[in-house]
C-alpha positions as CSV (number, residue, x, y, z in Angstrom):
1,M,17.2,12.7,13.6
2,D,14.9,14.3,11.3
3,G,10.8,13.6,11.0
4,F,11.1,10.5,8.9
5,D,14.0,9.1,11.4
6,R,11.5,9.8,14.5
7,Y,8.5,7.9,12.8
8,R,10.4,5.1,11.4
9,H,12.0,4.5,15.2
10,E,8.8,5.5,16.8
11,T,6.6,2.3,18.3
12,P,3.2,2.0,18.7
13,S,2.0,0.7,22.3
14,D,-0.2,-2.2,21.1
15,C,3.2,-3.5,19.1
16,A,5.7,-2.7,21.4
17,D,7.7,-5.6,22.7
18,V,5.4,-8.4,21.1
19,K,6.1,-10.9,18.8
20,P,4.8,-10.2,15.6
21,K,2.3,-12.8,14.2
22,P,0.9,-13.0,10.7
23,G,-1.2,-10.3,10.2
24,E,-0.2,-8.2,13.1
25,C,2.7,-5.0,13.5
26,E,6.1,-5.9,13.0
27,N,8.9,-3.7,12.0
28,G,7.9,-1.3,15.4
29,G,4.3,-1.0,13.6
30,V,5.9,0.4,10.2
31,S,5.2,-2.5,7.9
32,Q,2.8,-5.2,8.2
33,T,2.5,-8.6,7.0
34,N,0.1,-9.7,4.4
35,R,-2.9,-11.0,6.7
36,F,-4.7,-12.4,3.7
37,G,-2.4,-15.4,2.8
38,G,-2.3,-14.1,-0.9
39,R,0.6,-15.2,-3.4
40,R,1.6,-11.4,-3.8
41,S,5.3,-10.9,-2.5
42,D,7.7,-8.1,-3.1
43,A,9.3,-10.4,-5.7
44,G,6.2,-8.9,-8.2
45,F,7.7,-4.7,-7.6
46,R,11.3,-5.8,-9.0
47,I,12.8,-7.0,-12.2
48,P,13.3,-10.7,-12.3
49,D,16.6,-11.9,-11.1
50,G,18.1,-14.7,-13.5
51,E,19.6,-15.3,-16.8
52,T,18.9,-14.2,-19.9
53,L,17.9,-16.6,-22.6
54,A,17.8,-14.5,-25.7
55,T,16.9,-10.7,-26.6
56,F,13.9,-10.4,-29.5
57,P,12.7,-7.0,-30.9
58,G,9.4,-7.6,-30.3
59,Y,7.0,-9.2,-28.0
60,P,5.5,-12.0,-30.0
61,E,8.9,-14.0,-30.7
62,A,9.7,-13.4,-26.7
63,Q,6.1,-15.4,-26.4
64,A,6.9,-18.1,-28.7
65,L,10.3,-19.0,-27.0
66,V,8.4,-18.9,-23.4
67,N,5.2,-21.2,-25.3
68,S,8.5,-23.3,-26.4
69,L,10.2,-23.4,-23.2
70,V,6.9,-24.3,-21.0
71,T,5.9,-27.2,-23.8
72,K,9.3,-28.7,-23.3
73,G,8.7,-29.2,-19.5
74,V,10.7,-25.6,-18.4
75,P,8.8,-24.4,-15.1
76,A,6.5,-21.4,-16.1
77,Q,7.2,-19.9,-12.5
78,A,10.9,-19.8,-13.5
79,L,10.4,-17.6,-16.8
80,S,10.0,-14.0,-17.3
81,I,9.5,-11.1,-20.2
82,V,11.2,-8.1,-19.2
83,G,10.8,-5.4,-21.6
84,A,13.4,-2.4,-21.9
85,D,13.0,1.4,-22.6
86,V,9.0,1.5,-22.2
87,T,7.6,3.9,-24.6
88,L,3.5,4.9,-24.4
89,V,2.3,4.9,-27.8
90,E,-0.9,6.2,-28.8
91,R,-1.9,5.4,-32.4
92,V,-4.3,7.9,-33.8
93,T,-7.3,5.3,-35.3
94,G,-9.9,8.1,-36.7
95,K,-11.5,11.5,-36.5
96,I,-14.1,12.5,-34.6
97,G,-16.6,15.4,-35.5
98,Y,-20.7,15.8,-35.2
99,G,-21.0,12.4,-37.3
100,R,-19.3,10.1,-35.0
101,A,-20.6,11.9,-32.2
102,A,-24.1,11.7,-33.5
103,L,-23.4,8.0,-34.5
104,S,-22.1,7.1,-31.4
105,S,-24.7,8.8,-29.1
106,A,-27.7,7.5,-30.9
107,M,-26.2,4.2,-30.5
108,S,-26.5,4.6,-26.5
109,G,-29.4,6.0,-26.9
110,S,-31.0,3.4,-28.9
111,W,-30.0,0.8,-26.4
112,L,-32.1,2.6,-23.2
113,G,-34.8,2.9,-25.5
114,V,-34.8,-0.7,-26.5
115,L,-34.6,-1.3,-22.3
116,A,-37.5,1.3,-21.4
117,G,-39.2,-0.7,-24.3
118,L,-38.8,-4.0,-22.2
119,V,-39.5,-2.2,-19.0
120,F,-43.2,-0.9,-20.5
121,V,-43.8,-4.7,-22.1
122,I,-43.8,-5.9,-18.8
123,I,-45.4,-3.7,-17.4
124,S,-48.8,-3.5,-20.0
125,P,-47.5,-6.8,-21.9
126,T,-50.8,-6.1,-24.5
127,D,-48.8,-5.2,-27.3
128,V,-44.8,-6.5,-27.4
129,I,-43.3,-5.0,-30.8
130,T,-44.4,-1.6,-30.7
131,P,-43.1,-0.3,-27.4
132,I,-39.9,-1.9,-28.6
133,V,-39.5,-0.4,-32.1
134,G,-40.8,3.0,-30.5
135,G,-38.2,3.3,-27.8
136,L,-35.4,2.4,-30.1
137,F,-36.4,4.9,-32.7
138,I,-37.2,7.2,-29.8
139,G,-34.0,6.5,-27.8
140,A,-31.9,6.8,-30.8
141,G,-33.0,10.1,-31.9
142,V,-33.2,11.6,-28.1
143,G,-29.4,10.3,-28.4
144,M,-28.3,11.7,-31.5
145,V,-29.4,15.7,-30.5
146,A,-27.9,15.1,-26.8
147,G,-24.5,14.1,-28.2
148,M,-24.5,16.8,-31.1
149,L,-25.7,19.4,-28.3
150,I,-23.1,18.1,-25.8
151,F,-20.0,17.9,-28.7
152,T,-20.7,21.5,-29.1
153,F,-21.2,23.0,-25.9
154,S,-18.3,21.2,-24.2
155,T,-15.8,23.3,-22.3
156,G,-12.3,23.2,-22.5
157,P,-9.8,21.4,-25.5
158,K,-11.9,19.3,-27.9
159,R,-11.0,15.8,-28.5
160,L,-11.2,15.4,-32.5
161,Y,-9.6,11.7,-32.7
162,R,-9.8,8.6,-31.9
163,S,-6.9,6.8,-30.3
164,L,-5.8,3.4,-28.9
165,Q,-2.8,3.9,-26.0
166,Q,0.0,0.9,-26.0
167,V,3.2,0.4,-24.1
168,I,5.8,-0.9,-26.1
169,A,9.3,-1.7,-25.4
170,Q,12.1,-1.4,-27.5
171,S,13.3,-5.3,-26.7
172,Y,12.5,-8.3,-25.1
173,R,14.0,-10.3,-23.0
174,V,13.3,-13.8,-22.0
175,V,14.8,-14.4,-18.5
176,V,15.2,-17.6,-16.5
177,D,15.8,-18.2,-13.2
178,T,19.1,-19.7,-12.6
179,Q,18.5,-22.9,-11.1
180,Q,16.8,-23.7,-14.3
181,H,19.0,-22.0,-16.8
182,S,20.4,-25.4,-18.2
183,Q,17.0,-26.9,-18.3
184,A,16.1,-23.8,-20.5
185,V,18.9,-24.0,-22.5
186,T,18.4,-27.1,-23.5
187,A,15.1,-26.6,-24.5
188,M,16.0,-23.5,-26.2
189,E,18.7,-25.4,-28.3
190,S,15.8,-27.9,-29.5
191,H,13.5,-25.1,-30.3
192,E,16.2,-23.7,-32.5
193,S,16.5,-27.0,-34.0
194,G,13.8,-27.5,-34.4
195,S,12.3,-24.0,-36.3
196,D,15.4,-24.7,-39.1
197,S,14.4,-28.1,-39.8
């Protein structure tokens, strides 16, 4: 018996010979039930079982079919969209240089300057416009300088571009529970006939 088996068969004293209740120890104290009674279950951590209705190369097509099936009365809980061959794609959207770093930092600094001006107005409400406008320009200037210094003296490899990460699948299957398969097929045929007309 290896170390894992020993750990698996050990039973804490407060759980031994006691029938587990909701929220207490079970399976020899190794696992626990959901003491909050939520809807989350093991089914949310595995690929859905059921029948495949159709396979699409893109997500919008699968989403359109699910929308149509739900509209025609198929229970939403019986439907799933399963992506295959999932890939992480990072799309480069722009370049980052001194100008971009200065602009971004100036915008952040301007907001901080405006907030500081508002605080000054609350403390001394004799003049409203001057503290806000002054805080805007002073914050933008300080933020611009700070951003350029940080960009210049940052250690490690510099990221010279902006990007957007997406998780994309090669194909998308619309899966329905076996109990609602015939209803879903009928609704899908109605959806296809409506699309052809």
